[in-house]
N, C-alpha and C positions, 0 to 999 in steps of 0.2 A: 503494501499500500504506500509506503513512503518512497519507495523507488518510483512508482508511477506519479506521485505528486511532484517529485524532482524533476521527472521527465517533462510533465506539463509545464512546470515553472521555467525550465530551460527553453522549451519551444515557444512559449509566450515571450521570452526575452529575445530569441532570434527573430521573431516577427517584429518586435518593437526595433531591433536593429535593421531590419530591411526596410522598414518605414522611415527610419532616421536617413539611411543612405538614400532613398528616393527622395526624401526632403531636400538633402544637401546637393544632390546632383540635377534635380530637375526644378526644384522650388515649390513642388506640390506638396500640400499638407492638408490635414484634415481641419474642417471648419468647426472647432470646438464651441464657438459663441452661438452657433445654430442649436445646440443641444440645450433643453430647457432645465434639465434637473441639475443643479449646481453639484451635488455630490458626484454624479457621473462625468461632469466636465473636470472636476478635480482629478479623480480616477485615471481619466484618460491623459489628462495632461501629466500626471505623474508616470504613467505607463510609457508615454512617449520619451519623457526626459530621462527615464532608466536606460533606453536605448541610446540615448545621446551619451550618457555617462560612460556605458559600456563600450562605446565605439570610440570614445577619446582614449580609453586606456588600453 
């Protein structure tokens, strides 16, 4: 169970890194301001920033 959770977390981080690469190379990004729920906006912002942080290191 713990291995599966770690695998899913790693996959989510890889997807975040891919979205970061797309943002850096093309300038395309998600429009977070169009999401009405503040908590979801904050979660997605943190999720995308995790990809930025990992990509830098």
